[in-house]
C-alpha positions in Angstrom: 18.5 -17.3 3.8 19.1 -13.8 5.2 18.2 -10.5 3.7 21.9 -9.8 2.9 21.8 -12.6 0.4 19.2 -10.6 -1.7 20.2 -8.2 -4.4 21.1 -4.7 -3.2 18.4 -2.0 -3.5 19.4 0.6 -6.1 19.7 4.3 -5.4 16.2 5.9 -5.6 17.0 9.6 -5.4 15.8 11.7 -8.3 18.4 13.1 -10.7 19.0 16.8 -10.6 16.7 18.6 -13.0 15.5 15.3 -14.4 12.1 15.1 -12.8 13.1 11.7 -11.4 13.9 10.1 -14.7 17.0 9.4 -16.6 17.3 11.4 -19.9 16.5 8.2 -21.8 13.1 8.0 -20.3 14.0 4.8 -18.3 12.4 4.8 -14.8 14.9 6.0 -12.1 14.0 2.9 -10.1 16.0 0.9 -12.6 19.2 2.2 -11.2 22.3 2.8 -13.2 22.6 0.7 -15.4 19.9 -2.0 -15.2 21.4 -5.5 -15.3 18.8 -7.1 -17.6 19.7 -10.3 -19.2 19.5 -10.4 -23.0 16.0 -10.7 -24.3 14.4 -9.2 -21.2 11.5 -6.9 -21.3 12.4 -3.3 -20.3 10.3 -1.9 -17.5 8.5 1.3 -18.4 8.2 0.4 -22.1 4.5 -0.4 -22.5 3.6 -3.3 -24.7 2.7 -7.0 -24.9 5.4 -9.6 -24.2 5.8 -12.9 -25.9 3.2 -15.3 -24.8 0.6 -12.5 -24.8 1.6 -11.2 -21.3 0.7 -7.6 -20.9 3.4 -5.1 -19.9 1.4 -1.9 -19.2 3.3 -0.1 -16.5 4.6 3.4 -17.1 7.9 4.6 -15.8 6.2 7.0 -13.4 4.1 4.1 -11.9 7.2 2.0 -11.4 9.1 4.8 -9.7 6.2 5.5 -7.4 5.8 1.8 -6.4 9.5 1.3 -6.0 9.7 4.2 -3.5 6.7 2.7 -1.6 8.3 -0.7 -1.7 11.6 0.6 -0.3 9.8 2.2 2.7 7.9 -1.0 3.4 11.1 -3.0 3.1 12.8 -0.8 5.6 9.9 -1.2 8.0 9.9 -5.0 7.5 13.7 -5.2 8.2 13.5 -3.1 11.3 16.9 -2.8 12.9 18.7 -4.6 10.2 19.8 -8.0 8.9 17.7 -10.9 10.2 16.8 -14.3 8.9 13.6 -14.6 6.9 12.4 -17.1 9.5 12.4 -14.3 12.1 10.1 -12.1 10.0 6.4 -12.0 10.4 4.1 -12.9 7.5 3.7 -9.3 6.4 7.5 -8.9 6.3 8.0 -12.0 4.2 5.2 -10.7 1.9 7.2 -7.4 1.4 10.4 -9.4 0.8 8.6 -11.4 -1.9 7.4 -8.2 -3.6 11.0 -6.9 -3.5 12.5 -10.0 -5.0 10.0 -9.9 -7.9 10.5 -6.2 -8.4 14.3 -6.6 -8.3 14.0 -9.2 -11.1 11.5 -7.4 -13.3 13.3 -4.1 -13.0 16.7 -5.6 -13.7 18.4 -5.3 -10.3 18.8 -9.1 -10.1 19.0 -11.7 -12.9 17.5 -14.3 -10.5 13.8 -15.0 -11.0 11.9 -14.7 -7.6 10.6 -18.3 -7.2 13.0 -20.5 -9.2 16.0 -18.3 -8.3 17.4 -19.2 -11.7 19.0 -16.5 -13.7 16.6 -15.8 -16.5 15.5 -13.1 -18.8 12.2 -11.3 -18.0 10.0 -12.7 -20.7 6.3 -13.6 -21.0 6.9 -17.3 -20.5 9.2 -16.7 -17.6 6.7 -14.5 -15.8 4.0 -17.1 -16.4 6.1 -19.9 -15.0 7.0 -17.8 -11.9 3.4 -16.9 -11.4 2.4 -20.6 -11.6 5.2 -21.7 -9.2 4.3 -18.9 -6.7 0.6 -19.9 -6.9 1.5 -23.5 -6.0 3.4 -22.4 -2.9 0.5 -20.2 -1.8 -2.3 -22.7 -2.4 -0.3 -25.5 -0.7 0.6 -23.2 2.2 4.1 -24.4 1.8 7.1 -22.9 3.6 7.4 -19.2 2.8 4.0 -19.0 1.2 3.7 -15.4 2.5 6.8 -14.5 0.5 5.3 -16.2 -2.6 2.1 -14.2 -2.1 4.3 -11.0 -2.3 5.8 -12.3 -5.5 2.4 -13.0 -6.9 1.2 -9.5 -6.0 4.1 -7.8 -7.8 3.9 -9.9 -10.9 0.1 -9.6 -11.2 0.4 -5.8 -10.7 3.3 -5.2 -13.2 1.4 -7.3 -15.8 -1.8 -5.4 -15.3 -3.9 -8.1 -13.7 -4.2 -6.0 -10.6 -4.9 -2.3 -10.8 -3.3 -1.4 -7.5 -0.4 -3.0 -5.6 -1.7 -4.0 -2.2 0.2 -4.7 1.0 -1.0 -6.5 4.1 -2.7 -4.2 6.7 -2.7 -1.2 4.4 
């Protein structure tokens, strides 16, 4: 798999006079328009998802983390398109964070671990967390990428207070 097979990063520039947010209050990191599947949770709308999964992140937090993620993704990619196998562990971690963020923010319908098109729901998040955990514990191929997926999903659901990156 190469990076070009991943969903495109949305524009992340603030809207003129909008303080970085669309008039609807949707985080600007969602792009225009988000491609959420029916039944998906909407990022930035605080609440509890089905299955009791917390959904606590505010639009401002999502925008801040998306901007940080795009910087780290650019650093991980370096000069451009390269196979995942050529990336170091930290780069694969960042790519994992990005695939999970792209799914939960509606940039891609594909869940980060199963790669199946699925709505962002409490049970879907729980299944992706469990599958990522199995890859990490078993040190299976791309476990660093799965660790990045875990980090984003744990952060966006409030299980982690801060989103952490390797070496930072």
